[in-house]
PDB file of N, CA, C and O in Angstrom:
ATOM      1  N   MET A   1     156.966  13.188-196.883  1.00  0.00           N
ATOM      2  CA  MET A   1     156.943  13.576-195.514  1.00  0.00           C
ATOM      3  C   MET A   1     155.483  13.708-195.097  1.00  0.00           C
ATOM      4  O   MET A   1     154.671  14.270-195.831  1.00  0.00           O
ATOM      5  N   LEU A   2     155.164  13.204-193.953  1.00  0.00           N
ATOM      6  CA  LEU A   2     153.822  13.302-193.398  1.00  0.00           C
ATOM      7  C   LEU A   2     153.915  14.108-192.108  1.00  0.00           C
ATOM      8  O   LEU A   2     154.695  13.789-191.210  1.00  0.00           O
ATOM      9  N   VAL A   3     153.109  15.150-192.036  1.00  0.00           N
ATOM     10  CA  VAL A   3     153.136  16.031-190.876  1.00  0.00           C
ATOM     11  C   VAL A   3     151.722  16.186-190.346  1.00  0.00           C
ATOM     12  O   VAL A   3     150.786  16.403-191.115  1.00  0.00           O
ATOM     13  N   GLN A   4     151.569  16.077-189.052  1.00  0.00           N
ATOM     14  CA  GLN A   4     150.275  16.327-188.444  1.00  0.00           C
ATOM     15  C   GLN A   4     150.234  17.786-188.024  1.00  0.00           C
ATOM     16  O   GLN A   4     151.093  18.257-187.279  1.00  0.00           O
ATOM     17  N   ALA A   5     149.229  18.490-188.509  1.00  0.00           N
ATOM     18  CA  ALA A   5     149.111  19.908-188.193  1.00  0.00           C
ATOM     19  C   ALA A   5     147.663  20.344-188.353  1.00  0.00           C
ATOM     20  O   ALA A   5     146.854  19.677-188.997  1.00  0.00           O
ATOM     21  N   GLY A   6     147.371  21.463-187.758  1.00  0.00           N
ATOM     22  CA  GLY A   6     146.059  22.066-187.922  1.00  0.00           C
ATOM     23  C   GLY A   6     146.083  23.072-189.054  1.00  0.00           C
ATOM     24  O   GLY A   6     147.136  23.320-189.640  1.00  0.00           O
ATOM     25  N   PRO A   7     144.930  23.658-189.371  1.00  0.00           N
ATOM     26  CA  PRO A   7     144.849  24.610-190.478  1.00  0.00           C
ATOM     27  C   PRO A   7     145.775  25.814-190.313  1.00  0.00           C
ATOM     28  O   PRO A   7     146.336  26.302-191.294  1.00  0.00           O
ATOM     29  N   GLN A   8     145.936  26.294-189.081  1.00  0.00           N
ATOM     30  CA  GLN A   8     146.786  27.469-188.869  1.00  0.00           C
ATOM     31  C   GLN A   8     148.239  27.178-189.236  1.00  0.00           C
ATOM     32  O   GLN A   8     148.896  28.009-189.863  1.00  0.00           O
ATOM     33  N   GLN A   9     148.745  26.012-188.855  1.00  0.00           N
ATOM     34  CA  GLN A   9     150.128  25.661-189.182  1.00  0.00           C
ATOM     35  C   GLN A   9     150.277  25.397-190.680  1.00  0.00           C
ATOM     36  O   GLN A   9     151.229  25.867-191.303  1.00  0.00           O
ATOM     37  N   ALA A  10     149.356  24.661-191.246  1.00  0.00           N
ATOM     38  CA  ALA A  10     149.454  24.295-192.662  1.00  0.00           C
ATOM     39  C   ALA A  10     149.446  25.518-193.566  1.00  0.00           C
ATOM     40  O   ALA A  10     150.130  25.533-194.589  1.00  0.00           O
ATOM     41  N   ALA A  11     148.689  26.533-193.205  1.00  0.00           N
ATOM     42  CA  ALA A  11     148.587  27.730-194.043  1.00  0.00           C
ATOM     43  C   ALA A  11     149.882  28.529-194.085  1.00  0.00           C
ATOM     44  O   ALA A  11     150.030  29.397-194.945  1.00  0.00           O
ATOM     45  N   THR A  12     150.814  28.267-193.194  1.00  0.00           N
ATOM     46  CA  THR A  12     152.058  29.039-193.172  1.00  0.00           C
ATOM     47  C   THR A  12     153.204  28.351-193.903  1.00  0.00           C
ATOM     48  O   THR A  12     154.258  28.962-194.080  1.00  0.00           O
ATOM     49  N   TRP A  13     153.043  27.128-194.324  1.00  0.00           N
ATOM     50  CA  TRP A  13     154.154  26.356-194.862  1.00  0.00           C
ATOM     51  C   TRP A  13     154.667  26.821-196.207  1.00  0.00           C
ATOM     52  O   TRP A  13     155.856  26.659-196.483  1.00  0.00           O
ATOM     53  N   ARG A  14     153.834  27.387-197.054  1.00  0.00           N
ATOM     54  CA  ARG A  14     154.263  27.668-198.416  1.00  0.00           C
ATOM     55  C   ARG A  14     154.150  29.127-198.806  1.00  0.00           C
ATOM     56  O   ARG A  14     154.373  29.445-199.974  1.00  0.00           O
ATOM     57  N   ASN A  15     153.819  30.024-197.908  1.00  0.00           N
ATOM     58  CA  ASN A  15     153.626  31.432-198.246  1.00  0.00           C
ATOM     59  C   ASN A  15     154.795  32.018-199.030  1.00  0.00           C
ATOM     60  O   ASN A  15     154.593  32.669-200.055  1.00  0.00           O
ATOM     61  N   ASP A  16     155.997  31.793-198.560  1.00  0.00           N
ATOM     62  CA  ASP A  16     157.159  32.490-199.101  1.00  0.00           C
ATOM     63  C   ASP A  16     158.084  31.570-199.880  1.00  0.00           C
ATOM     64  O   ASP A  16     159.257  31.893-200.070  1.00  0.00           O
ATOM     65  N   ARG A  17     157.590  30.458-200.322  1.00  0.00           N
ATOM     66  CA  ARG A  17     158.472  29.506-200.995  1.00  0.00           C
ATOM     67  C   ARG A  17     158.280  29.474-202.508  1.00  0.00           C
ATOM     68  O   ARG A  17     158.828  28.599-203.178  1.00  0.00           O
ATOM     69  N   GLY A  18     157.512  30.412-203.054  1.00  0.00           N
ATOM     70  CA  GLY A  18     157.356  30.489-204.490  1.00  0.00           C
ATOM     71  C   GLY A  18     156.408  29.458-205.076  1.00  0.00           C
ATOM     72  O   GLY A  18     156.341  29.323-206.297  1.00  0.00           O
ATOM     73  N   MET A  19     155.680  28.736-204.259  1.00  0.00           N
ATOM     74  CA  MET A  19     154.727  27.760-204.761  1.00  0.00           C
ATOM     75  C   MET A  19     153.423  28.472-205.112  1.00  0.00           C
ATOM     76  O   MET A  19     153.192  29.598-204.673  1.00  0.00           O
ATOM     77  N   HIS A  20     152.567  27.814-205.907  1.00  0.00           N
ATOM     78  CA  HIS A  20     151.337  28.472-206.345  1.00  0.00           C
ATOM     79  C   HIS A  20     150.301  28.596-205.246  1.00  0.00           C
ATOM     80  O   HIS A  20     149.384  29.407-205.372  1.00  0.00           O
ATOM     81  N   GLY A  21     150.403  27.850-204.205  1.00  0.00           N
ATOM     82  CA  GLY A  21     149.412  27.912-203.138  1.00  0.00           C
ATOM     83  C   GLY A  21     150.078  27.907-201.789  1.00  0.00           C
ATOM     84  O   GLY A  21     151.286  27.702-201.672  1.00  0.00           O
ATOM     85  N   VAL A  22     149.279  28.133-200.775  1.00  0.00           N
ATOM     86  CA  VAL A  22     149.835  28.164-199.442  1.00  0.00           C
ATOM     87  C   VAL A  22     149.542  26.891-198.654  1.00  0.00           C
ATOM     88  O   VAL A  22     150.006  26.748-197.523  1.00  0.00           O
ATOM     89  N   LEU A  23     148.797  25.986-199.221  1.00  0.00           N
ATOM     90  CA  LEU A  23     148.473  24.759-198.508  1.00  0.00           C
ATOM     91  C   LEU A  23     149.316  23.593-199.014  1.00  0.00           C
ATOM     92  O   LEU A  23     149.833  23.639-200.131  1.00  0.00           O
ATOM     93  N   PRO A  24     149.455  22.563-198.208  1.00  0.00           N
ATOM     94  CA  PRO A  24     150.172  21.361-198.664  1.00  0.00           C
ATOM     95  C   PRO A  24     149.470  20.737-199.864  1.00  0.00           C
ATOM     96  O   PRO A  24     148.294  21.008-200.108  1.00  0.00           O
ATOM     97  N   GLU A  25     150.182  19.909-200.607  1.00  0.00           N
ATOM     98  CA  GLU A  25     149.609  19.271-201.790  1.00  0.00           C
ATOM     99  C   GLU A  25     148.560  18.226-201.447  1.00  0.00           C
ATOM    100  O   GLU A  25     147.682  17.938-202.260  1.00  0.00           O
ATOM    101  N   LEU A  26     148.642  17.660-200.260  1.00  0.00           N
ATOM    102  CA  LEU A  26     147.718  16.612-199.853  1.00  0.00           C
ATOM    103  C   LEU A  26     147.252  16.889-198.431  1.00  0.00           C
ATOM    104  O   LEU A  26     148.065  17.018-197.516  1.00  0.00           O
ATOM    105  N   ILE A  27     145.933  16.979-198.250  1.00  0.00           N
ATOM    106  CA  ILE A  27     145.360  17.239-196.942  1.00  0.00           C
ATOM    107  C   ILE A  27     144.280  16.198-196.689  1.00  0.00           C
ATOM    108  O   ILE A  27     143.437  15.952-197.552  1.00  0.00           O
ATOM    109  N   PHE A  28     144.302  15.588-195.515  1.00  0.00           N
ATOM    110  CA  PHE A  28     143.227  14.664-195.159  1.00  0.00           C
ATOM    111  C   PHE A  28     143.040  14.654-193.658  1.00  0.00           C
ATOM    112  O   PHE A  28     143.944  14.987-192.892  1.00  0.00           O
ATOM    113  N   ARG A  29     141.834  14.260-193.257  1.00  0.00           N
ATOM    114  CA  ARG A  29     141.528  14.151-191.828  1.00  0.00           C
ATOM    115  C   ARG A  29     142.247  12.948-191.252  1.00  0.00           C
ATOM    116  O   ARG A  29     142.615  12.026-191.979  1.00  0.00           O
ATOM    117  N   ALA A  30     142.444  12.961-189.953  1.00  0.00           N
ATOM    118  CA  ALA A  30     143.106  11.839-189.283  1.00  0.00           C
ATOM    119  C   ALA A  30     142.342  10.536-189.493  1.00  0.00           C
ATOM    120  O   ALA A  30     142.952   9.468-189.545  1.00  0.00           O
ATOM    121  N   ASP A  31     141.012  10.605-189.615  1.00  0.00           N
ATOM    122  CA  ASP A  31     140.230   9.380-189.824  1.00  0.00           C
ATOM    123  C   ASP A  31     140.123   9.006-191.311  1.00  0.00           C
ATOM    124  O   ASP A  31     139.461   8.028-191.659  1.00  0.00           O
ATOM    125  N   HIS A  32     140.772   9.783-192.180  1.00  0.00           N
ATOM    126  CA  HIS A  32     140.809   9.539-193.634  1.00  0.00           C
ATOM    127  C   HIS A  32     139.431   9.564-194.280  1.00  0.00           C
ATOM    128  O   HIS A  32     139.219   8.907-195.299  1.00  0.00           O
ATOM    129  N   SER A  33     138.490  10.310-193.705  1.00  0.00           N
ATOM    130  CA  SER A  33     137.136  10.365-194.249  1.00  0.00           C
ATOM    131  C   SER A  33     137.019  11.272-195.464  1.00  0.00           C
ATOM    132  O   SER A  33     136.020  11.203-196.181  1.00  0.00           O
ATOM    133  N   TRP A  34     138.014  12.122-195.716  1.00  0.00           N
ATOM    134  CA  TRP A  34     138.052  12.935-196.930  1.00  0.00           C
ATOM    135  C   TRP A  34     139.502  13.289-197.248  1.00  0.00           C
ATOM    136  O   TRP A  34     140.389  13.168-196.404  1.00  0.00           O
ATOM    137  N   LEU A  35     139.720  13.732-198.491  1.00  0.00           N
ATOM    138  CA  LEU A  35     141.063  14.038-198.975  1.00  0.00           C
ATOM    139  C   LEU A  35     140.975  15.192-199.962  1.00  0.00           C
ATOM    140  O   LEU A  35     140.077  15.221-200.803  1.00  0.00           O
ATOM    141  N   VAL A  36     141.901  16.145-199.865  1.00  0.00           N
ATOM    142  CA  VAL A  36     142.030  17.216-200.847  1.00  0.00           C
ATOM    143  C   VAL A  36     143.434  17.130-201.423  1.00  0.00           C
ATOM    144  O   VAL A  36     144.416  17.072-200.683  1.00  0.00           O
ATOM    145  N   SER A  37     143.522  17.123-202.744  1.00  0.00           N
ATOM    146  CA  SER A  37     144.806  17.038-203.430  1.00  0.00           C
ATOM    147  C   SER A  37     144.947  18.238-204.355  1.00  0.00           C
ATOM    148  O   SER A  37     144.069  18.506-205.175  1.00  0.00           O
ATOM    149  N   THR A  38     146.052  18.955-204.221  1.00  0.00           N
ATOM    150  CA  THR A  38     146.380  20.070-205.102  1.00  0.00           C
ATOM    151  C   THR A  38     147.832  19.885-205.522  1.00  0.00           C
ATOM    152  O   THR A  38     148.743  20.248-204.778  1.00  0.00           O
ATOM    153  N   LEU A  39     148.051  19.334-206.685  1.00  0.00           N
ATOM    154  CA  LEU A  39     149.409  19.093-207.146  1.00  0.00           C
ATOM    155  C   LEU A  39     150.043  20.399-207.602  1.00  0.00           C
ATOM    156  O   LEU A  39     149.362  21.259-208.160  1.00  0.00           O
ATOM    157  N   ARG A  40     151.327  20.548-207.369  1.00  0.00           N
ATOM    158  CA  ARG A  40     151.995  21.822-207.642  1.00  0.00           C
ATOM    159  C   ARG A  40     151.982  22.206-209.112  1.00  0.00           C
ATOM    160  O   ARG A  40     152.099  23.389-209.431  1.00  0.00           O
ATOM    161  N   ASP A  41     151.843  21.242-210.018  1.00  0.00           N
ATOM    162  CA  ASP A  41     151.802  21.535-211.452  1.00  0.00           C
ATOM    163  C   ASP A  41     150.416  21.932-211.934  1.00  0.00           C
ATOM    164  O   ASP A  41     150.274  22.466-213.034  1.00  0.00           O
ATOM    165  N   ASP A  42     149.398  21.681-211.132  1.00  0.00           N
ATOM    166  CA  ASP A  42     148.022  21.879-211.572  1.00  0.00           C
ATOM    167  C   ASP A  42     147.436  23.159-211.012  1.00  0.00           C
ATOM    168  O   ASP A  42     147.862  23.643-209.963  1.00  0.00           O
ATOM    169  N   GLY A  43     146.482  23.691-211.700  1.00  0.00           N
ATOM    170  CA  GLY A  43     145.793  24.891-211.254  1.00  0.00           C
ATOM    171  C   GLY A  43     144.452  24.576-210.630  1.00  0.00           C
ATOM    172  O   GLY A  43     143.590  25.451-210.548  1.00  0.00           O
ATOM    173  N   TRP A  44     144.257  23.357-210.193  1.00  0.00           N
ATOM    174  CA  TRP A  44     142.997  22.953-209.591  1.00  0.00           C
ATOM    175  C   TRP A  44     143.255  21.984-208.451  1.00  0.00           C
ATOM    176  O   TRP A  44     144.359  21.466-208.284  1.00  0.00           O
ATOM    177  N   SER A  45     142.205  21.753-207.671  1.00  0.00           N
ATOM    178  CA  SER A  45     142.272  20.807-206.555  1.00  0.00           C
ATOM    179  C   SER A  45     141.225  19.724-206.761  1.00  0.00           C
ATOM    180  O   SER A  45     140.228  19.931-207.452  1.00  0.00           O
ATOM    181  N   CYS A  46     141.459  18.584-206.160  1.00  0.00           N
ATOM    182  CA  CYS A  46     140.509  17.478-206.199  1.00  0.00           C
ATOM    183  C   CYS A  46     140.094  17.150-204.773  1.00  0.00           C
ATOM    184  O   CYS A  46     140.910  17.190-203.852  1.00  0.00           O
ATOM    185  N   LEU A  47     138.827  16.829-204.602  1.00  0.00           N
ATOM    186  CA  LEU A  47     138.277  16.464-203.305  1.00  0.00           C
ATOM    187  C   LEU A  47     137.673  15.079-203.412  1.00  0.00           C
ATOM    188  O   LEU A  47     136.837  14.822-204.278  1.00  0.00           O
ATOM    189  N   GLY A  48     138.092  14.195-202.539  1.00  0.00           N
ATOM    190  CA  GLY A  48     137.465  12.888-202.404  1.00  0.00           C
ATOM    191  C   GLY A  48     136.811  12.849-201.042  1.00  0.00           C
ATOM    192  O   GLY A  48     137.493  12.943-200.021  1.00  0.00           O
ATOM    193  N   ALA A  49     135.489  12.712-201.013  1.00  0.00           N
ATOM    194  CA  ALA A  49     134.773  12.832-199.746  1.00  0.00           C
ATOM    195  C   ALA A  49     133.399  12.187-199.855  1.00  0.00           C
ATOM    196  O   ALA A  49     132.938  11.873-200.953  1.00  0.00           O
ATOM    197  N   PRO A  50     132.750  11.991-198.720  1.00  0.00           N
ATOM    198  CA  PRO A  50     131.367  11.516-198.749  1.00  0.00           C
ATOM    199  C   PRO A  50     130.473  12.490-199.531  1.00  0.00           C
ATOM    200  O   PRO A  50     130.776  13.679-199.640  1.00  0.00           O
ATOM    201  N   ALA A  51     129.391  11.972-200.060  1.00  0.00           N
ATOM    202  CA  ALA A  51     128.503  12.756-200.936  1.00  0.00           C
ATOM    203  C   ALA A  51     128.038  14.062-200.304  1.00  0.00           C
ATOM    204  O   ALA A  51     127.967  15.078-200.996  1.00  0.00           O
ATOM    205  N   GLY A  52     127.725  14.067-199.032  1.00  0.00           N
ATOM    206  CA  GLY A  52     127.242  15.291-198.387  1.00  0.00           C
ATOM    207  C   GLY A  52     128.271  16.404-198.397  1.00  0.00           C
ATOM    208  O   GLY A  52     127.930  17.564-198.627  1.00  0.00           O
ATOM    209  N   LEU A  53     129.521  16.063-198.150  1.00  0.00           N
ATOM    210  CA  LEU A  53     130.584  17.071-198.165  1.00  0.00           C
ATOM    211  C   LEU A  53     130.835  17.556-199.590  1.00  0.00           C
ATOM    212  O   LEU A  53     131.012  18.753-199.816  1.00  0.00           O
ATOM    213  N   VAL A  54     130.850  16.644-200.542  1.00  0.00           N
ATOM    214  CA  VAL A  54     131.031  17.032-201.946  1.00  0.00           C
ATOM    215  C   VAL A  54     129.897  17.954-202.373  1.00  0.00           C
ATOM    216  O   VAL A  54     130.141  18.967-203.028  1.00  0.00           O
ATOM    217  N   ASP A  55     128.668  17.622-202.015  1.00  0.00           N
ATOM    218  CA  ASP A  55     127.524  18.467-202.371  1.00  0.00           C
ATOM    219  C   ASP A  55     127.664  19.879-201.814  1.00  0.00           C
ATOM    220  O   ASP A  55     127.294  20.844-202.482  1.00  0.00           O
ATOM    221  N   SER A  56     128.194  20.013-200.599  1.00  0.00           N
ATOM    222  CA  SER A  56     128.364  21.353-200.035  1.00  0.00           C
ATOM    223  C   SER A  56     129.391  22.162-200.831  1.00  0.00           C
ATOM    224  O   SER A  56     129.242  23.376-200.969  1.00  0.00           O
ATOM    225  N   PHE A  57     130.415  21.515-201.348  1.00  0.00           N
ATOM    226  CA  PHE A  57     131.377  22.207-202.210  1.00  0.00           C
ATOM    227  C   PHE A  57     130.728  22.594-203.536  1.00  0.00           C
ATOM    228  O   PHE A  57     130.957  23.692-204.043  1.00  0.00           O
ATOM    229  N   LEU A  58     129.926  21.702-204.095  1.00  0.00           N
ATOM    230  CA  LEU A  58     129.267  21.983-205.370  1.00  0.00           C
ATOM    231  C   LEU A  58     128.285  23.153-205.261  1.00  0.00           C
ATOM    232  O   LEU A  58     128.095  23.886-206.230  1.00  0.00           O
ATOM    233  N   ARG A  59     127.668  23.334-204.107  1.00  0.00           N
ATOM    234  CA  ARG A  59     126.687  24.414-203.892  1.00  0.00           C
ATOM    235  C   ARG A  59     127.337  25.727-203.459  1.00  0.00           C
ATOM    236  O   ARG A  59     126.682  26.769-203.479  1.00  0.00           O
ATOM    237  N   HIS A  60     128.603  25.694-203.071  1.00  0.00           N
ATOM    238  CA  HIS A  60     129.242  26.911-202.551  1.00  0.00           C
ATOM    239  C   HIS A  60     129.346  27.950-203.666  1.00  0.00           C
ATOM    240  O   HIS A  60     129.863  27.649-204.742  1.00  0.00           O
ATOM    241  N   PRO A  61     128.858  29.182-203.420  1.00  0.00           N
ATOM    242  CA  PRO A  61     128.821  30.187-204.485  1.00  0.00           C
ATOM    243  C   PRO A  61     130.197  30.700-204.930  1.00  0.00           C
ATOM    244  O   PRO A  61     130.319  31.230-206.034  1.00  0.00           O
ATOM    245  N   ASN A  62     131.222  30.556-204.104  1.00  0.00           N
ATOM    246  CA  ASN A  62     132.546  31.086-204.454  1.00  0.00           C
ATOM    247  C   ASN A  62     133.496  30.046-205.029  1.00  0.00           C
ATOM    248  O   ASN A  62     134.649  30.361-205.320  1.00  0.00           O
ATOM    249  N   LEU A  63     133.038  28.831-205.195  1.00  0.00           N
ATOM    250  CA  LEU A  63     133.890  27.775-205.730  1.00  0.00           C
ATOM    251  C   LEU A  63     133.440  27.380-207.125  1.00  0.00           C
ATOM    252  O   LEU A  63     132.243  27.322-207.407  1.00  0.00           O
ATOM    253  N   GLN A  64     134.378  27.116-207.975  1.00  0.00           N
ATOM    254  CA  GLN A  64     134.071  26.578-209.302  1.00  0.00           C
ATOM    255  C   GLN A  64     134.290  25.074-209.218  1.00  0.00           C
ATOM    256  O   GLN A  64     135.360  24.569-209.556  1.00  0.00           O
ATOM    257  N   ALA A  65     133.274  24.375-208.767  1.00  0.00           N
ATOM    258  CA  ALA A  65     133.381  22.940-208.532  1.00  0.00           C
ATOM    259  C   ALA A  65     132.495  22.177-209.517  1.00  0.00           C
ATOM    260  O   ALA A  65     131.450  22.664-209.948  1.00  0.00           O
ATOM    261  N   ARG A  66     132.937  20.987-209.856  1.00  0.00           N
ATOM    262  CA  ARG A  66     132.131  20.105-210.696  1.00  0.00           C
ATOM    263  C   ARG A  66     132.367  18.673-210.243  1.00  0.00           C
ATOM    264  O   ARG A  66     133.474  18.320-209.838  1.00  0.00           O
ATOM    265  N   PRO A  67     131.329  17.851-210.311  1.00  0.00           N
ATOM    266  CA  PRO A  67     131.496  16.460-209.887  1.00  0.00           C
ATOM    267  C   PRO A  67     132.220  15.636-210.943  1.00  0.00           C
ATOM    268  O   PRO A  67     132.050  15.853-212.143  1.00  0.00           O
ATOM    269  N   VAL A  68     133.015  14.705-210.489  1.00  0.00           N
ATOM    270  CA  VAL A  68     133.715  13.765-211.375  1.00  0.00           C
ATOM    271  C   VAL A  68     133.543  12.383-210.758  1.00  0.00           C
ATOM    272  O   VAL A  68     133.760  12.201-209.560  1.00  0.00           O
ATOM    273  N   THR A  69     133.159  11.422-211.568  1.00  0.00           N
ATOM    274  CA  THR A  69     132.975  10.064-211.068  1.00  0.00           C
ATOM    275  C   THR A  69     134.238   9.244-211.281  1.00  0.00           C
ATOM    276  O   THR A  69     135.122   9.638-212.041  1.00  0.00           O
ATOM    277  N   LEU A  70     134.317   8.110-210.613  1.00  0.00           N
ATOM    278  CA  LEU A  70     135.457   7.213-210.804  1.00  0.00           C
ATOM    279  C   LEU A  70     135.580   6.839-212.272  1.00  0.00           C
ATOM    280  O   LEU A  70     134.586   6.525-212.926  1.00  0.00           O
ATOM    281  N   GLY A  71     136.785   6.874-212.780  1.00  0.00           N
ATOM    282  CA  GLY A  71     137.035   6.526-214.178  1.00  0.00           C
ATOM    283  C   GLY A  71     136.847   7.683-215.140  1.00  0.00           C
ATOM    284  O   GLY A  71     137.222   7.571-216.307  1.00  0.00           O
ATOM    285  N   GLN A  72     136.276   8.798-214.686  1.00  0.00           N
ATOM    286  CA  GLN A  72     136.066   9.966-215.532  1.00  0.00           C
ATOM    287  C   GLN A  72     137.303  10.851-215.496  1.00  0.00           C
ATOM    288  O   GLN A  72     137.962  10.941-214.460  1.00  0.00           O
ATOM    289  N   GLU A  73     137.628  11.500-216.595  1.00  0.00           N
ATOM    290  CA  GLU A  73     138.756  12.428-216.646  1.00  0.00           C
ATOM    291  C   GLU A  73     138.484  13.597-215.702  1.00  0.00           C
ATOM    292  O   GLU A  73     137.454  14.261-215.814  1.00  0.00           O
ATOM    293  N   ALA A  74     139.399  13.848-214.781  1.00  0.00           N
ATOM    294  CA  ALA A  74     139.203  14.888-213.768  1.00  0.00           C
ATOM    295  C   ALA A  74     139.776  16.239-214.172  1.00  0.00           C
ATOM    296  O   ALA A  74     139.506  17.239-213.507  1.00  0.00           O
ATOM    297  N   THR A  75     140.554  16.294-215.236  1.00  0.00           N
ATOM    298  CA  THR A  75     141.150  17.556-215.659  1.00  0.00           C
ATOM    299  C   THR A  75     140.038  18.528-216.064  1.00  0.00           C
ATOM    300  O   THR A  75     139.206  18.188-216.904  1.00  0.00           O
ATOM    301  N   PRO A  76     140.011  19.725-215.484  1.00  0.00           N
ATOM    302  CA  PRO A  76     138.970  20.696-215.819  1.00  0.00           C
ATOM    303  C   PRO A  76     139.022  21.093-217.301  1.00  0.00           C
ATOM    304  O   PRO A  76     140.092  21.093-217.909  1.00  0.00           O
ATOM    305  N   PRO A  77     137.885  21.422-217.863  1.00  0.00           N
ATOM    306  CA  PRO A  77     137.842  21.887-219.262  1.00  0.00           C
ATOM    307  C   PRO A  77     138.796  23.064-219.455  1.00  0.00           C
ATOM    308  O   PRO A  77     138.835  23.974-218.627  1.00  0.00           O
ATOM    309  N   GLY A  78     139.549  23.049-220.522  1.00  0.00           N
ATOM    310  CA  GLY A  78     140.484  24.130-220.830  1.00  0.00           C
ATOM    311  C   GLY A  78     141.839  23.997-220.147  1.00  0.00           C
ATOM    312  O   GLY A  78     142.737  24.801-220.400  1.00  0.00           O
ATOM    313  N   GLN A  79     142.001  23.002-219.291  1.00  0.00           N
ATOM    314  CA  GLN A  79     143.273  22.746-218.599  1.00  0.00           C
ATOM    315  C   GLN A  79     143.965  21.549-219.244  1.00  0.00           C
ATOM    316  O   GLN A  79     143.333  20.758-219.943  1.00  0.00           O
ATOM    317  N   GLN A  80     145.251  21.428-219.004  1.00  0.00           N
ATOM    318  CA  GLN A  80     146.012  20.285-219.516  1.00  0.00           C
ATOM    319  C   GLN A  80     146.680  19.568-218.356  1.00  0.00           C
ATOM    320  O   GLN A  80     147.377  20.187-217.551  1.00  0.00           O
ATOM    321  N   ALA A  81     146.467  18.269-218.273  1.00  0.00           N
ATOM    322  CA  ALA A  81     147.126  17.460-217.236  1.00  0.00           C
ATOM    323  C   ALA A  81     148.527  17.144-217.688  1.00  0.00           C
ATOM    324  O   ALA A  81     148.765  16.911-218.873  1.00  0.00           O
ATOM    325  N   PHE A  82     149.464  17.132-216.749  1.00  0.00           N
ATOM    326  CA  PHE A  82     150.858  16.829-217.066  1.00  0.00           C
ATOM    327  C   PHE A  82     151.218  15.454-216.608  1.00  0.00           C
ATOM    328  O   PHE A  82     152.355  15.020-216.789  1.00  0.00           O
TER     329      PHE A  82
END
C-alpha cells in the first residue's frame, strides 16, 4: 500500500498496533531524492540519500549512524539480519 501523508499523519499510524516503531517501514520524498527504510524485523533504519544529507545524519550527536557503501553489508555490528 502506498499512502501520501505528512509527518504528522505518518507518526500516528503505528502507535497502538504493537509494532516496534511509530513510522512506516518505508518513507521517501515525493521527488524520490531520499529514502528511509525500517523493516519491522530489524532494530535499525537505513537511509539512502545524497551525500550532504547522509553527512548531516552522521554528524548528528543523538544518532548512532555509520556509512555503508554499495555492496557492503549494512547489518550493524552485533545485529543479525533475517
